[in-house]
C-alpha positions as CSV (number, residue, x, y, z in Angstrom):
1,M,23.9,14.3,-4.5
2,R,20.6,15.3,-6.2
3,A,17.5,14.8,-4.1
4,A,13.9,15.9,-3.6
5,V,14.0,17.8,-0.4
6,L,11.2,18.8,2.0
7,E,11.8,22.5,2.8
8,A,8.5,23.2,4.6
9,V,5.7,21.2,6.2
10,G,3.3,20.1,3.5
11,G,5.7,20.1,0.5
12,P,6.0,19.7,-2.4
13,P,9.7,18.8,-2.3
14,T,12.4,20.9,-4.0
15,V,15.0,19.1,-6.2
16,R,18.4,20.3,-5.2
17,D,21.8,19.2,-3.9
18,F,21.8,17.6,-0.5
19,D,24.5,16.0,1.7
20,E,25.2,12.4,1.1
21,P,24.8,9.6,3.7
22,T,28.1,8.2,5.0
23,R,27.0,4.7,6.2
24,D,24.5,2.0,5.3
25,V,24.3,3.5,1.9
26,V,22.1,2.3,-0.9
27,R,22.4,3.7,-4.5
28,V,18.8,4.2,-5.5
29,S,17.6,2.9,-8.8
30,L,13.9,3.6,-8.2
31,A,12.0,5.2,-5.3
32,G,8.4,4.6,-4.4
33,C,5.7,7.3,-4.0
34,N,2.9,6.6,-1.5
35,P,0.1,8.4,0.4
36,V,2.2,8.0,3.6
37,D,4.9,10.3,2.0
38,L,2.3,13.1,1.8
39,A,1.0,12.3,5.3
40,L,4.6,12.5,6.8
41,A,5.3,15.7,5.0
42,S,2.1,17.3,6.2
43,G,2.8,16.6,9.8
44,Q,-0.1,14.2,10.2
45,L,2.2,11.6,11.7
46,G,4.4,13.9,13.7
47,D,6.6,16.8,13.0
48,P,8.7,16.1,9.9
49,V,12.5,16.7,9.8
50,I,13.1,20.0,7.9
51,P,15.0,19.8,5.6
52,S,15.0,16.2,4.7
53,V,14.8,14.0,1.6
54,V,11.3,12.6,1.1
55,G,10.5,9.0,0.3
56,K,9.8,6.0,2.5
57,E,10.8,3.2,0.2
58,G,13.0,2.3,-2.8
59,V,15.1,-0.3,-4.7
60,G,18.8,-0.1,-5.3
61,H,22.2,-1.6,-4.6
62,T,24.1,-1.6,-1.4
63,E,27.9,-0.9,-1.4
64,D,28.6,-4.7,-1.7
65,G,26.5,-4.8,-4.9
66,T,23.5,-6.6,-3.4
67,R,20.2,-5.5,-5.1
68,V,17.7,-4.7,-2.3
69,Y,14.3,-3.2,-1.5
70,F,14.5,-0.9,1.5
71,D,11.7,0.4,3.8
72,S,11.9,3.5,6.1
73,P,15.3,4.9,5.2
74,V,17.0,6.8,8.0
75,P,16.1,10.5,8.2
76,P,17.1,12.9,6.7
77,F,18.1,10.6,3.9
78,G,14.9,9.5,2.2
79,S,14.6,7.5,-1.0
80,W,13.9,10.2,-3.5
81,A,17.6,10.8,-4.1
82,E,20.7,9.3,-5.7
83,L,21.7,7.8,-2.4
84,A,19.8,6.9,0.8
85,Q,20.7,5.5,4.2
86,F,18.9,2.2,4.9
87,D,17.8,0.7,8.1
88,P,19.6,-2.7,8.3
89,D,16.5,-4.4,9.7
90,L,14.3,-3.2,6.9
91,V,16.3,-4.1,3.8
92,F,15.2,-7.2,1.8
93,E,16.9,-8.8,-1.2
94,V,15.2,-8.7,-4.6
95,P,15.5,-11.5,-7.1
96,D,16.7,-10.7,-10.6
97,A,13.4,-11.9,-12.1
98,V,11.5,-9.0,-10.5
99,S,11.7,-5.5,-12.1
100,D,12.5,-2.4,-10.1
101,D,8.9,-1.1,-10.7
102,M,7.4,-4.3,-9.4
103,A,9.8,-4.6,-6.5
104,V,8.8,-1.1,-5.3
105,A,5.1,-1.8,-5.9
106,L,5.2,-4.9,-3.7
107,G,6.8,-2.9,-0.8
108,I,4.5,-0.6,1.1
109,A,1.5,-1.2,-1.1
110,G,2.0,-4.9,-1.5
111,L,2.6,-5.5,2.1
112,A,-0.4,-3.5,3.0
113,A,-2.5,-5.9,1.0
114,W,-0.7,-9.2,1.8
115,L,-0.1,-8.9,5.5
116,P,-3.8,-8.4,6.4
117,L,-4.8,-11.4,4.4
118,T,-2.0,-13.6,5.8
119,R,-1.2,-12.4,9.3
120,H,-4.5,-11.0,10.5
121,A,-6.9,-13.3,8.7
122,D,-7.1,-16.7,7.0
123,V,-9.0,-17.1,3.7
124,S,-7.5,-20.5,2.7
125,A,-10.8,-22.4,3.2
126,G,-12.8,-20.4,0.7
127,Q,-13.9,-17.5,2.9
128,S,-15.7,-14.6,1.3
129,V,-13.6,-11.4,1.1
130,L,-14.6,-7.8,0.6
131,V,-11.9,-5.3,-0.5
132,L,-13.0,-1.7,0.2
133,G,-11.0,0.7,-2.0
134,A,-10.4,-1.9,-4.6
135,T,-9.7,0.7,-7.2
136,G,-6.3,1.7,-5.7
137,V,-2.9,-0.1,-6.0
138,V,-3.3,-1.7,-2.5
139,G,-6.8,-2.8,-3.4
140,N,-5.8,-4.2,-6.7
141,I,-3.1,-6.3,-5.0
142,A,-5.5,-7.4,-2.3
143,I,-8.0,-8.7,-4.9
144,Q,-5.2,-10.9,-6.5
145,A,-3.8,-11.9,-3.1
146,A,-7.2,-13.1,-1.8
147,K,-7.6,-15.3,-4.9
148,I,-4.1,-16.7,-4.6
149,L,-4.6,-17.5,-1.0
150,G,-7.7,-19.6,-1.6
151,A,-10.6,-17.2,-0.9
152,G,-14.0,-18.1,-2.2
153,R,-16.1,-15.1,-3.4
154,V,-14.0,-11.9,-3.7
155,V,-15.8,-8.6,-4.1
156,G,-14.2,-5.3,-4.8
157,A,-15.9,-2.0,-3.9
158,G,-15.1,1.6,-4.7
159,R,-16.4,4.8,-6.1
160,D,-14.7,4.9,-9.5
161,K,-16.8,2.8,-11.9
162,D,-14.2,2.7,-14.6
163,A,-11.4,1.7,-12.1
164,L,-13.7,-1.1,-10.7
165,Q,-13.5,-2.8,-14.1
166,K,-9.7,-3.3,-13.4
167,A,-10.7,-5.2,-10.2
168,M,-12.8,-7.5,-12.3
169,D,-9.9,-8.0,-14.7
170,L,-7.7,-8.9,-11.8
171,G,-10.0,-11.7,-10.6
172,A,-12.8,-10.2,-8.5
173,D,-16.0,-12.2,-8.7
174,A,-18.1,-9.0,-8.5
175,V,-17.7,-5.3,-7.9
176,V,-19.9,-2.8,-6.1
177,E,-19.9,0.9,-6.9
178,L,-20.2,2.8,-3.6
179,G,-21.9,6.1,-3.1
180,G,-25.5,5.0,-3.8
181,D,-28.6,5.2,-1.6
182,D,-27.8,2.1,0.5
183,D,-24.2,0.9,0.2
184,A,-24.7,-1.8,2.9
185,A,-27.6,-3.3,0.9
186,A,-25.5,-3.2,-2.3
187,L,-22.7,-5.0,-0.6
188,R,-25.0,-7.6,1.0
189,A,-26.5,-8.4,-2.4
190,E,-23.2,-9.9,-3.5
191,V,-22.7,-12.1,-0.4
192,K,-26.0,-12.7,1.2
193,D,-24.6,-14.6,4.3
194,G,-22.2,-11.7,5.0
195,Y,-18.5,-11.3,4.4
196,D,-16.0,-13.4,6.4
197,V,-13.1,-11.0,5.8
198,V,-13.0,-7.3,5.0
199,V,-9.8,-5.6,3.9
200,D,-10.5,-1.8,4.2
201,M,-8.4,0.8,2.6
202,V,-10.7,3.8,3.2
203,Y,-12.6,3.6,6.6
204,G,-15.3,6.2,7.0
205,D,-18.9,5.5,5.8
206,P,-17.8,2.7,3.5
207,F,-16.5,0.8,6.6
208,L,-19.8,1.2,8.3
209,A,-21.5,-0.2,5.3
210,A,-19.1,-3.1,5.2
211,L,-19.6,-3.7,8.9
212,D,-23.4,-4.0,8.3
213,A,-22.7,-6.4,5.4
214,S,-20.3,-8.6,7.4
215,A,-21.0,-12.0,8.9
216,V,-20.9,-12.9,12.6
217,G,-17.3,-14.0,13.3
218,A,-16.0,-11.7,10.6
219,T,-12.5,-10.1,10.7
220,L,-12.3,-6.5,9.4
221,I,-8.8,-5.1,8.8
222,T,-8.5,-1.3,8.3
223,V,-5.4,-0.2,6.4
224,G,-6.2,3.4,5.5
225,Q,-8.7,6.2,6.4
226,G,-9.0,8.3,3.3
227,A,-12.8,8.5,3.8
228,G,-12.5,9.8,7.3
229,T,-13.1,8.4,10.8
230,P,-16.6,7.0,11.5
231,K,-18.4,6.7,14.8
232,I,-18.8,3.0,15.2
233,P,-21.6,1.8,17.6
234,F,-20.3,-1.0,19.8
235,T,-23.3,-3.2,19.1
236,K,-22.3,-3.4,15.4
237,L,-18.9,-4.7,16.4
238,M,-20.2,-7.4,18.6
239,G,-19.2,-10.8,17.3
240,R,-16.6,-9.4,15.0
241,T,-12.9,-8.6,15.1
242,H,-11.7,-5.2,14.0
243,I,-7.9,-4.7,13.4
244,G,-6.1,-1.5,12.6
245,H,-3.1,-2.5,10.4
246,M,0.2,-0.7,9.8
247,N,3.1,-2.5,8.1
248,N,5.8,-1.1,10.3
249,L,4.0,-2.2,13.5
250,M,4.8,-5.8,12.4
251,P,8.1,-7.3,13.4
252,A,10.9,-6.7,10.8
253,R,11.2,-10.5,10.3
254,V,7.5,-10.8,9.5
255,M,7.8,-7.9,6.9
256,R,10.9,-9.6,5.4
257,Q,9.2,-13.0,5.1
258,A,6.0,-11.5,3.6
259,Y,8.0,-9.5,1.1
260,Q,9.9,-12.6,0.0
261,E,6.5,-14.3,-0.4
262,L,5.3,-11.5,-2.7
263,V,8.4,-11.3,-4.9
264,G,8.2,-15.1,-5.2
265,L,4.7,-14.7,-6.6
266,A,5.8,-11.9,-8.9
267,S,8.7,-14.0,-10.2
268,E,6.0,-16.5,-11.3
269,N,4.0,-13.7,-12.9
270,R,1.1,-14.3,-10.5
271,I,0.7,-10.7,-9.5
272,S,0.1,-7.7,-11.8
273,V,0.5,-4.0,-10.8
274,D,0.2,-1.0,-13.1
275,T,3.1,1.3,-12.6
276,T,4.4,4.6,-14.0
277,R,7.7,6.6,-13.5
278,Y,8.7,10.1,-13.1
279,S,12.3,11.4,-13.2
280,L,13.7,13.0,-10.1
281,D,13.7,16.3,-11.9
282,N,9.9,15.9,-12.1
283,A,9.5,15.1,-8.4
284,G,6.9,17.9,-8.1
285,K,4.8,16.3,-10.8
286,A,5.0,12.9,-9.1
287,W,4.0,14.5,-5.8
288,Q,0.9,16.1,-7.4
289,A,0.0,12.9,-9.2
290,Q,-0.1,11.1,-5.8
291,Q,-2.3,13.9,-4.4
292,D,-4.7,13.2,-7.3
293,S,-5.1,9.6,-6.0
294,P,-3.8,7.7,-9.0
295,H,-4.8,4.1,-9.8
296,V,-1.2,3.2,-10.6
297,K,2.0,2.8,-8.5
298,I,4.2,5.8,-8.9
299,G,8.0,5.5,-9.0
300,V,10.6,8.2,-9.0
301,S,13.9,7.5,-10.8
302,P,17.1,9.4,-9.9
303,A,18.7,8.5,-13.2
């Protein structure tokens, strides 16, 4: 089969023939591209299998014809290939009303936005929500999710002024451009009593600013750390709850239920995600696009 194969730590992958999986096989119609794919390839999360097919998620059909989304395919058979080997615990059915592009977008990215707001926090009573990193795909989904779930004032924050307009279009009540003289003050100006919930995609200095702008009793959920790892004084955390979230640390049944909630909303056209596709032959370009921090969900099609 044709596949995008990691030949050396760091990548990019090489498109070539690779052995086919022999059990729990899914024929891939679209694979997802995520920051975690680059992190896995670089060795940040442990030594990668060399050689192996890259890709941690995708959509396709199992051997009995069922259309599914699959997470964490079994190494070395990742999702950027014609065929992958799925983990039976992490394969979720996809309704016909949801496109392949949306089904992939609601996987790793969608769950990273939805799970923090539904399993780590409760915003149903009109709580104020800050989304750090609102310019990325996860942040875009988090803005919409917070509104769907009943949040009150929802504020998106990020460094890309143009991309922040997208957050407004998706329902944010206000946006804050980070990187000024006093980010904490800029955040506090939008919710003077402090934020009840913070969904943080970036960590680093933006998290410290958000912590200063949070209310006593706030819940802050960190999903990513693209802005580095801050030194957090204990006194600033007092009276607040800080949670480090990773999708795959949740039980499989929770991930399945959350995914079904998301595709249900997508079926009703209540969630919007910008997507783009690359062919498998252009896997290197997709890899580079992800390194360039796109504001769209990237898919890789083996067809």
